[in-house]
C-alpha positions in Angstrom: 12.1 20.6 17.2 8.9 18.1 16.9 5.9 20.0 17.7 6.5 22.3 14.4 6.9 19.2 12.0 3.3 18.4 12.5 2.5 20.3 9.7 3.0 18.1 6.7 4.5 21.5 4.8 6.9 21.8 7.1 8.3 17.9 7.6 7.7 18.1 3.8 10.5 20.6 3.6 12.8 19.6 6.2 12.4 16.2 4.2 13.6 17.7 1.3 16.2 19.4 2.6 17.6 16.4 4.4 17.7 14.3 1.2 19.8 17.1 -0.6 22.4 16.7 1.8 22.2 13.0 1.8 22.3 13.5 -1.9 25.7 15.3 -1.9 23.8 19.1 -2.8 24.2 21.8 -0.3 20.9 23.2 0.2 20.3 27.1 0.5 19.3 27.2 4.0 18.7 30.8 3.6 15.9 30.2 1.1 14.4 27.8 3.2 14.6 29.9 6.0 13.0 32.3 4.5 9.9 30.4 3.5 9.6 28.7 6.7 10.9 30.4 9.2 9.6 28.0 11.7 12.1 25.7 10.9 15.2 27.7 12.3 15.6 25.2 15.3 15.3 22.1 13.4 17.9 23.6 10.9 20.0 24.0 13.5 20.1 20.2 14.2 21.2 19.6 10.5 24.6 21.6 11.1 26.4 18.1 11.0 25.1 16.9 8.1 26.0 20.0 6.1 29.7 18.9 6.8 29.2 15.6 5.4 27.6 16.9 2.3 30.2 15.6 0.0 31.2 17.7 -3.4 30.6 16.3 -6.7 32.2 12.9 -7.3 34.3 12.2 -10.8 31.7 10.3 -13.1 34.4 7.2 -12.3 34.1 7.5 -8.9 31.9 6.6 -5.8 31.4 8.7 -2.9 31.2 8.2 0.8 29.7 10.6 3.2 32.5 11.3 5.2 35.7 9.8 6.9 36.6 10.1 10.3 38.1 13.4 9.8 34.8 14.9 8.1 36.5 14.8 4.5 34.9 13.1 1.5 36.4 11.9 -1.8 36.1 9.2 -4.2 36.2 5.7 -3.0 39.6 4.0 -3.8 41.9 7.5 -3.5 42.0 7.2 0.0 40.6 4.5 2.4 37.9 6.2 4.2 36.8 5.3 7.9 34.0 5.2 9.8 35.0 4.7 13.5 36.8 1.4 13.5 35.5 0.7 10.0 36.8 1.0 6.8 34.1 1.4 4.6 34.7 -0.3 0.7 31.4 0.5 -1.3 28.1 1.5 -1.0 25.6 -1.6 -1.3 22.0 0.0 -0.9 20.7 3.7 -0.2 16.4 4.2 1.0 14.9 6.7 2.7 15.9 5.9 6.2 20.1 5.7 5.1 22.6 4.0 3.4 24.5 0.4 3.9 28.0 -0.3 3.1 30.3 -3.1 2.3 33.0 -2.6 5.1 36.0 -4.3 7.1 35.6 -4.3 10.6 39.5 -3.3 11.4 40.0 -4.7 14.9 38.5 -8.4 13.6 39.6 -8.1 10.0 36.0 -9.4 8.9 33.7 -7.8 6.6 30.4 -6.5 7.5 27.5 -4.6 6.6 26.8 -1.1 8.4 23.9 0.7 8.3 24.2 4.5 8.7 20.6 5.4 10.2 20.8 8.8 8.7 17.2 9.7 9.6 18.2 9.6 13.3 19.4 13.2 13.5 16.2 14.1 13.2 14.8 11.8 15.4 14.0 13.0 19.2 15.8 11.3 22.0 12.7 9.1 22.8 13.1 7.8 19.4 16.7 7.3 19.4 15.9 5.1 22.3 13.5 3.3 21.0 15.4 2.2 18.2 18.2 1.3 20.6 16.1 -1.2 22.2 14.7 -2.6 19.1 18.2 -2.8 17.7 19.5 -4.8 20.7 16.3 -7.1 20.5 17.5 -7.7 17.0 20.9 -8.2 18.1 20.1 -10.7 20.5 18.4 -13.3 18.3 20.3 -16.0 16.6 19.1 -18.2 14.0 20.7 -19.7 10.9 18.4 -17.9 8.7 18.3 -14.2 10.3 21.4 -11.9 9.6 22.8 -11.0 12.5 23.3 -7.9 14.2 27.1 -7.4 15.3 27.2 -4.0 16.5 24.9 -0.9 17.7 26.0 2.4 18.3 27.0 6.2 17.4 30.0 8.0 16.1 30.0 11.5 15.9 26.5 11.3 16.6 25.8 9.3 13.7 23.5 6.8 14.4 24.6 3.1 12.9 24.2 -0.9 13.5 26.7 -3.5 12.0 25.6 -6.9 10.9 26.7 -10.0 9.0 27.7 -9.5 5.4 25.7 -11.7 2.6 27.6 -12.3 -0.4 24.6 -12.9 -2.9 21.5 -11.0 -4.3 18.2 -10.3 -2.5 15.0 -12.6 -3.3 13.9 -9.7 -5.0 16.9 -9.6 -7.6 16.6 -13.4 -8.0 12.5 -13.0 -8.8 13.6 -10.3 -11.5 16.3 -12.5 -13.3 13.8 -15.3 -14.0 11.0 -17.2 -12.5 12.0 -19.1 -9.6 10.8 -23.4 -9.6 7.7 -23.9 -7.6 9.8 -26.8 -5.2 12.7 -24.2 -5.0 10.6 -21.6 -3.8 8.6 -23.6 -1.3 12.3 -24.9 0.1 13.3 -21.1 0.3 10.2 -19.7 2.1 9.7 -23.2 4.6 13.4 -21.7 5.8 12.2 -18.2 6.2 8.9 -18.7 7.6 11.2 -21.1 10.7 13.4 -17.8 10.8 10.4 -15.4 11.3 8.9 -17.9 13.9 11.9 -18.1 15.4 11.3 -13.9 15.8 8.0 -14.0 17.1 9.2 -16.6 20.2 11.5 -13.9 21.0 9.0 -11.0 20.9 10.1 -9.3 17.6 7.5 -8.9 14.6 9.3 -7.9 11.4 6.5 -5.8 9.9 8.7 -5.4 6.6 9.2 -8.6 5.1 9.3 -8.5 1.4 11.9 -10.0 -1.2 14.2 -7.3 -1.0 14.8 -7.8 2.6 15.3 -11.6 2.1 19.2 -12.2 1.5 20.4 -15.4 -0.6 23.9 -16.4 -0.6 25.6 -18.2 -3.0 24.2 -21.4 -2.4 20.8 -20.1 -2.2 20.6 -20.0 1.8 18.0 -17.4 2.5 18.5 -14.8 5.3 16.0 -12.4 7.0 17.4 -8.9 7.1 16.4 -5.1 7.8 14.6 -5.0 11.4 14.5 -1.1 10.4 10.8 -1.2 11.0 10.5 -4.0 13.6 8.1 -3.9 16.7 9.4 -5.5 19.7 6.9 -7.0 22.3 9.4 -6.9 25.5 9.6 -4.7 28.6 10.4 -1.3 27.9 9.6 -1.4 24.1 6.3 0.1 25.0 5.3 -1.7 21.7 6.2 1.0 19.4 8.2 1.3 16.2 11.4 3.1 15.7 10.9 5.5 12.7 7.9 6.9 10.5 7.8 4.2 7.8 4.7 1.8 8.1 5.9 -0.7 5.9 6.1 -1.4 2.4 2.3 -1.6 0.9 1.9 -4.5 -1.9 3.3 -7.0 1.3 1.1 -5.0 4.2 -1.0 -6.7 6.1 -4.7 -4.6 6.3 -4.5 -4.1 10.0 -1.2 -2.8 9.8 -2.1 -1.0 6.1 -5.3 0.6 8.2 -2.8 1.9 11.1 -4.6 -0.4 13.8 -1.3 -0.4 15.6 -2.7 -2.5 18.7 -3.7 -5.0 16.1 -0.2 -5.3 14.3 1.5 -8.2 15.5 2.5 -11.9 14.1 -0.2 -12.2 12.0 0.9 -9.4 10.2 4.6 -11.2 9.0 2.6 -14.0 8.2 0.6 -12.0 6.2 3.5 -11.0 4.2 5.1 -14.3 3.7 1.7 -15.3 1.8 2.5 -12.2 -0.5 5.7 -13.3 -1.2 4.8 -16.8 -1.9 2.0 -15.0 -3.9 4.5 -13.4 -5.8 6.9 -16.3 -6.2 4.1 -18.7 -7.8 2.9 -15.8 -9.9 5.6 -13.6 -10.7 3.9 -10.5 -9.0 2.7 -9.4 -5.5 -1.2 -9.8 -4.4 -1.7 -6.0 -5.1 0.7 -3.7 -7.0 -0.4 -0.6 -8.5 1.2 2.8 -9.6 0.5 4.7 -6.5 0.8 3.7 -2.8 -2.6 4.6 -2.1 -4.4 2.9 -4.5 -2.6 -0.2 -3.5 -3.2 0.3 0.2 -6.5 0.4 -0.6 -7.0 -2.5 -2.4 -4.9 -4.6 0.5 -7.6 -3.3 2.5 -10.6 -3.8 0.8 -10.3 -6.1 -2.1 -9.1 -9.8 -2.4 -6.7 -10.8 -4.2 -6.7 -12.3 -7.6 -6.6 -16.4 -7.4 -3.0 -17.4 -8.2 -4.5 -20.2 -10.3 -6.1 -17.7 -12.4 -2.6 -16.3 -13.0 -0.7 -18.9 -13.3 -2.7 -22.3 -14.0 0.2 -24.7 -13.4 -0.2 -24.1 -9.6 -1.0 -26.3 -7.5 -4.7 -26.2 -6.0 -3.4 -27.0 -2.3 -0.4 -23.9 -2.6 -3.1 -21.6 -4.2 -5.1 -22.6 -0.6 -2.2 -22.0 1.4 -1.4 -18.6 -0.3 -4.8 -17.0 0.0 -5.0 -19.0 3.8 -2.0 -16.4 4.5 -3.7 -13.6 2.8 -7.1 -13.5 4.6 -8.1 -10.4 5.7 -9.2 -11.0 9.2 -5.7 -12.2 11.3 -7.6 -15.0 13.0 -8.4 -16.5 9.4 -4.6 -16.9 8.9 -2.2 -19.6 10.1 -1.5 -19.4 13.5 1.6 -18.8 13.4 4.7 -18.9 11.0 5.8 -22.0 11.9 2.3 -23.6 10.9 2.7 -22.2 7.9 6.3 -23.7 7.5 4.7 -26.9 8.5 1.9 -26.9 5.9 4.6 -26.1 3.2 6.4 -29.0 4.5 4.0 -31.8 4.4 2.9 -30.0 0.8 6.6 -30.9 -0.4 6.3 -34.6 1.1 2.8 -34.9 -0.7 1.1 -35.2 2.7 -2.4 -33.5 2.9 -2.1 -29.6 4.0 -4.0 -28.2 6.9 -5.4 -25.9 5.1 -9.3 -26.1 3.8 -11.2 -24.7 0.7 -13.6 -22.3 1.8 -16.9 -23.1 2.2 -19.8 -21.3 -0.2 -20.8 -18.4 2.1 -16.9 -17.6 2.3 -16.9 -17.8 -1.5 -19.4 -15.4 -2.4 -17.8 -13.0 0.3 -14.3 -13.6 -0.9 -15.7 -13.0 -4.6 -17.6 -9.6 -3.5 -14.3 -8.2 -1.7 -12.4 -9.4 -5.1 -15.1 -7.6 -7.2 -16.1 -5.0 -4.7 -17.5 -2.6 -7.7 -19.4 -5.1 -9.8 -21.0 -6.4 -6.6 -22.4 -3.0 -5.1 -23.8 -2.5 -8.7 -25.1 -6.1 -8.9 -26.5 -5.9 -5.0 -28.4 -2.1 -5.7 -29.9 -3.4 -8.6 -31.0 -6.7 -7.1 -32.7 -4.4 -4.5 -34.4 -1.9 -7.2 -35.8 -4.5 -9.1 -36.8 -6.2 -5.8 -39.2 -3.6 -5.1 -40.1 -2.7 -8.9 -41.5 -6.5 -8.6 -43.3 -6.5 -5.5 -45.2 -3.6 -6.5 -46.1 -4.9 -10.2 -47.2 -8.0 -8.5 -49.4 -5.7 -5.9 -50.8 -4.4 -9.0 -49.6 -0.3 -8.6 -47.1 -0.5 -11.8 -48.8 -1.4 -15.0 -47.0 -4.4 -17.0 -45.5 -1.8 -19.7 -43.9 0.1 -16.9 -42.4 -3.0 -15.2 -41.4 -5.0 -18.8 -38.9 -1.4 -19.8 -37.5 -1.1 -16.5 -36.9 -5.0 -16.4 -35.1 -4.4 -19.5 -33.0 -1.8 -18.6 -31.8 -3.3 -14.9 -30.7 -6.3 -17.2 -28.6 -4.1 -19.5 -27.1 -2.0 -16.6 -25.9 -5.5 -15.1 -24.7 -6.6 -18.6 -22.7 -3.6 -18.9 -21.5 -3.6 -15.1 -19.9 -7.2 -15.8 -18.1 -6.5 -18.9 -16.9 -3.0 -17.7 -15.6 -5.0 -14.9 -13.7 -7.5 -17.0 -12.4 -4.5 -19.0 -11.0 -3.2 -16.0 -9.1 -6.4 -15.4 -7.1 -5.5 -18.7 -3.9 -3.5 -17.8 -4.4 -1.4 -21.2 -8.4 -0.9 -20.3 -8.2 0.5 -16.3 -8.4 4.0 -17.2 -10.8 3.8 -19.9 -13.3 1.3 -18.4 -13.8 3.5 -15.5 -15.2 6.3 -17.8 -16.8 4.0 -19.5 -18.4 2.6 -17.3 -19.1 5.8 -15.3 -20.6 7.1 -18.5 -23.2 3.6 -18.6 -24.1 4.4 -15.1 -25.6 7.7 -15.7 -27.0 7.0 -19.2 -29.0 4.1 -17.8 -29.9 5.8 -14.7 -31.0 8.8 -17.2 -33.1 6.2 -19.2 -34.7 4.5 -16.3 -35.6 8.5 -14.7 -37.3 8.9 -18.5 -39.5 5.7 -18.0 -40.3 6.6 -14.3 -41.1 10.0 -12.9 -38.1 12.2 -14.0 -37.2 15.2 -11.6 -40.1 14.1 -9.5 -39.2 10.4 -9.1 -36.9 9.6 -5.6 -34.7 7.8 -7.8 -33.1 11.3 -8.7 -31.1 10.5 -5.7 -29.0 8.5 -7.5 -27.1 11.3 -9.3 -25.2 12.2 -6.1 -24.6 8.7 -4.8 -23.0 8.6 -8.6 -20.7 11.7 -7.6 -19.9 10.1 -4.2 -18.6 6.6 -5.3 -16.6 7.9 -8.0 -14.5 9.1 -5.2 -13.8 6.0 -4.5 -11.6 5.3 -7.7 -9.6 8.3 -6.3 -9.3 10.5 -9.2 -10.3 14.1 -9.0 -11.0 14.0 -12.7 -13.4 11.2 -12.9 -15.2 13.3 -9.9 -15.6 16.1 -11.9 -16.6 13.9 -14.9 -19.2 12.0 -13.2 -20.7 15.6 -11.8 -20.8 17.0 -15.4 -22.6 13.8 -17.0 -25.1 14.1 -13.6 -25.7 17.6 -14.7 -26.2 17.0 -18.0 -28.8 14.1 -17.5 -30.6 16.3 -15.0 -30.8 19.4 -17.3 -32.4 16.7 -19.7 -34.7 15.3 -17.4 -36.1 18.9 -16.8 -36.7 19.9 -20.2 -38.2 16.6 -20.4 -40.1 17.4 -17.2 -41.4 20.7 -18.0 -41.8 20.4 -21.8 -43.3 17.0 -22.3 -44.9 15.8 -18.8 -47.4 17.8 -18.3 -49.6 15.8 -16.6 -46.7 15.3 -14.0 -45.9 18.7 -13.9 -49.4 19.8 -12.5 -49.5 16.6 -10.3 -45.7 17.5 -8.6 -46.0 21.2 -9.2 -42.0 21.4 -8.9 -41.0 24.8 -8.7 -37.8 26.1 -10.8 -35.9 27.1 -7.7 -35.9 23.6 -6.6 -34.0 22.4 -10.1 -31.4 25.3 -9.0 -31.1 24.1 -5.5 -30.4 20.5 -6.8 -27.5 21.3 -9.2 -26.3 23.5 -6.4 -26.4 20.5 -4.0 -24.7 18.6 -6.7 -21.7 20.8 -7.3 -21.1 21.3 -3.5 -21.2 17.4 -3.4 -18.9 17.3 -6.3 -16.5 19.8 -4.6 -16.2 18.1 -1.2 -15.9 14.5 -2.7 -12.8 16.2 -5.4 -11.4 18.2 -2.5 -11.0 15.0 -0.5 -9.7 12.9 -2.7 -6.9 15.7 -3.8 -5.7 16.1 -0.3 -5.7 12.3 0.2 -3.6 11.6 -3.0 -1.5 14.7 -2.0 -0.7 13.1 1.4 -0.1 9.7 -0.5 2.0 11.2 -2.7 4.2 12.6 0.5 3.8 9.3 2.8 4.3 6.9 -0.2 8.2 8.2 -0.4 8.4 6.3 3.1 6.4 3.2 2.4 
């Protein structure tokens, strides 16, 4: 079954079919097979799921997938059973399955039971890996880790049961009101100790985030949800269950890049730093509307310094948070326990181990926080340096050098202004188009001062188009293409109508302009196609992130 699912279209169709079943609908199997006959064998594996789809529930009722006899109905009319468990109410649902509060009848205790619905699509090897990792997590004992009681399957349905924590998640707590700094640090110190315990037992969580930290009625934290745990134990093959890679806003760069061999304890330390960042500022380091945009920032951009978002944050806490969020795993804390020790030192008023960056590190961090601005300023600096050398060498006259100096200064100032506009939510999209317009316009002005279409700077137009793809907006790519073509047209008219001396000196034939225009369109088409493909894949895989 797995071979055909390498095609994203087939996998998406099968996922859609499964989601309909999980939501209680009865999908049209015939229609799916007519459109995707390759899924015939895969859909046979879903016959059991068809029987699990419940009928529409009354408005006042809550439905469960099925009871021991395979029937369904509103919760409260007839007790629903799942093996030896009585399902009481649904307390969570996600792409991997559903979680219920349940009573274990034999022991008469309340537990949480998670049914891995997607396991019906998993190969025997994937199920084996899941069981290895779930059993490893079940062997953990720590006062701040939710204890897993049982792992198994019932009527082909894979599940595990765990300790039930009466309370809310840290995400819900943050949404209610800001968490006091001291409370946040004491809470995170306990979580970091628990994560250190995981690491010492060969388990990397890989999906640490506020919604996976439960707080009981006394505010005591518990780490939960080991659905993505990576186990470094004999027989685990260092693999992960399922296809979900993590949650973008809390994902370490090496994890976001898919470098699975580099995924280790340092990934969880990064996630702890992201949680600390959110506790201090009210938002994670990176959170964009689209998962792709968030991942791009995780990979390439430094987070805004916490004290810029909340000036009341002590400098030492900013250092601790940013050390955890270092792009390179080697620059983070050596272990989660080291992080916990530093948090404890701060709480005691002692000197922390984290140290402020030196000048070179500050400059490098700034370039990663402001990549678009840093790239432009660097390019302008190189261009102006070449112009200055030529001027001092006597190959350029003073009038030309003066005009170029003014234009470069204007370009740099406009870039700084656009970067500031980008930081404002209401201007984030318009600022991109304004910046692109200024880039194209000032490049045109420089070329009009220089040799026009005969200047090597004409290569700036394809570079502007390629650079526009880094914003991952197809419309923006074509917008920059249109500006480049208009600017090129202005240069052609200027070159052949008013610059007779240059036209005679360079002897540029008209067919060269046609080739250049065609080249710009081909570059634009390729960039737009790649951006569209990446966004389409992001939209699909974003459902799992």
